[in-house]
N, C-alpha and C positions, 0 to 999 in steps of 0.2 A: 837554260835548258833548251836545246834545239832539236833533240831527237824525238820528235813526235809527229804523228800524222792524224788528220781528221777525216772522217767519212760519215755521211748521213745515215740515220736509222729512222726510216719513216719520215713523218713531218714534225716530230717532236722529240727527236733524240739525235745525239752525235756520239760516235765512237772515237775515242782518243787512243791511238795505238802508241804504246810507249816502249816496245821492245819486240824482238824477233823470236826469242827463245824463252822457255820457262826456266828461270834460274833465280838465285837468291837476290842478285842485284836488281834485276827487273822487277821482282816482287817488291823490294824496298821502295823503288821509285813509284810503283802503283799505289802502295799504301800511303806514302808521303803526300802524293798529289790528292788522293782521296780525302785524307784528313784535312788538307789545306782547303779544298773546295767545300767540305762540310763546315769548316770554321769560317769561311768567307763566301757564303752563298750570294749569287747575283740575283736580281729581280727576275722572277719567273722560273728559277731553278726548282725542280721538283724532287729529283732523286739521283743518287750516285750509285752505280753498281760496278764494283771492281771485279776484274777478271784476272786470268793468269798473266796476260801482257797488255791488257786494255782497261780503260775506264769508260763506262757508258754513262753519259749525262742526259737525263730527261728534263725537258723544260716545257713551259706553257707558252705556245707561240702567240697567244692573244696578249698576255702580259708583256712579252718581249716587244710586240708591235706597238704597244701603248707607251712603253718606257724608252724606246730608242728611235733614232731618226727613221722616218718613213721611207727613205730611199734605200734602206737595207731590209732584206727579208729577215724574219726571225732567226733562221739558221745562220745567216751571215753575221747577225749580231752576236750570236753565241760564239761563233768562231773568233770574232774579234775580241770578245771578252776573254776567252780561254787562252788565245794566243798571247794577249798582253800579260795575263797572269803567269803563264809558263815562262815567258821570256824574262820576267822579273825574279823568278825563283832560282835558287841554287840548290842542286842536289847535294845533300849532306848525309852523314851517317845517321842511321835511324836509332831512336831511343831504344833502350833495352826492352824487348818484347815481354808481354805477360806470359807466364808459365801456368798452364792449367793442368791439374792432375785429374785423370779420368779413371776411376776404379772400374775394374772389369772382372767378372766371374767367367773364367775360360772353361770351355768344354761342357760336357753333359747336355742337358736340354737347352742350355743357353748358347752353346757353341757346337751344334750338330756336325759341322764340317771340320772341326779341329783335326780329327784323325786323318781325313782326306788330305788336308794341307800338309800334315806331317809325312804321310806316305809318299805324296808326289814329290816332296823335296828331300826324301831320305833322312828325315829327322824324327826324333821322338816327340811326343806331345809336350813333354817338359821343355825340350829345346825350342819348340815353336813359341811357347809362352815366354820363355826367357828372352829370346831374340826380339819378339814383338814388344815386350814391355821394357826393354833396355834402351830402345832408341828414343830420341827426342824429335818430334815431328813438327813441321811448319804448316800452319793453316794458310794455304795460298788464297782460297776464296770460299765463299758460302754459296751453294747452289744445288741444283738437281731437285731438292726438296727444301722447304723452309728449315734453316738451321743446320743443313747437312754440310760438314766441312770437307773440303778437298785437301788431303794431307800429303805432304811430301816428306821423304826421308825414310821410307820403309826399306829394311835390309833386303837386298835382292835374293837372299837365300829363301825368303818366304813367298816369292812371286808364284802365284797359282792361277791358272785360267779360271774364268768365271764358269759357273755351272752350265752344262749343256741345256738344262731345262730350268728356267727361272722359277722361283717360288711365287705364288700368288700373293702371299702376305709375309712380310718380314716384321717382327715386333720392333717397336721403337727402342732405341738404345742398343740394338744389335751392332756388334763390331765385326766387320767383314774384310775380306781380301778379294780384290778383283784385279787380276793381272799383277802389275807391279805397284798397285796402290792399296792403301788401307783406308777405311772410313768408318763412320758411325751413322747408322740410320736414325735420323732425328724424329721421324714419325713412322707410323706403320704404313708400309708401302710394298708393292711387288718389287722383286729384285733378284739378281742372279749371282750376287757375290757369295763367296765362301764364308759362312758365318762361323766365327771361332769363339765368340763370347758375347756378353751383354753387360751394359752398365746401368746402374739404377738412376743415374743422373738424367734429368730432362734437358735435352739440348735445345728444345724449342718450346717456349711458353708465350703464346700469342697475347696474353693479357698484360704482360710485363712491358715496361717502357723500353727495355732492351730485350726483345723476344728471343734472340739467338744467344745461347751461352757462349759460343765461340765467335770470333771475328777474325778477318784477315789480318795476318801479322802475329797472331798468337802462336805460342809454342805449346805442344801437347805431349804429355808423358802418361802412358798407361800403367796402372798399378794393379797387379793381380789380387783378387779378394776371394774369400770362400763364399759358398752358397748362403751361409748364415749371414755373412756381412752384406751380401747382396740384398737379402730380404729386409734386413735392418735399414739399409740405405734407401730402399724403395719406399719405406714408410716416411722417411725424412724428405726425400726429394720429389715425391710424386706431385 
């Protein structure tokens, strides 16, 4: 694997650039290297953060200075380690991704912007729901808020500009559309996306060993549910 570039991030991080465009292949390379680094941590490695086309590696410079020759700066030591790892790897096909079903109650108080999305795209409410729930989405990365998934694969027929006036508070579990993207609010937060529904699932549980329900590389499919199913699910998943 030769197509990568390094750049520093402060005094304890390095950004590994693995591609130029956001696409399926670049995503698979990012996920593969992230998994490899997590399974083979080097002394002083603290955290790995995958992005659309990059991996950010955080490290402890003090541990690096203690572990490796003193004629190398900690950053140079990390570059040497990563370069050796990457050159020894071969990019292969990725294993079958995990498919996660997300139940969503569309419209009503859970999706106050559903009608707006329908009107702006010359669709009926039912067509918006059908199109949104028929696609299979790819989780490119987790970011913006803890557990918030950046999803790829939304049908362009649903693309709708963000609200001109963002809401001060969006309930957690809200499913929204912002431009050509769709996503799920993992925690209560301000936001300007068009809210079309809500899921009873908790996408972020900080007390769990895996606090984020979704992870990069997962596939997501939305399943429409009734308000009664939502309330029943909320009791189970809270």
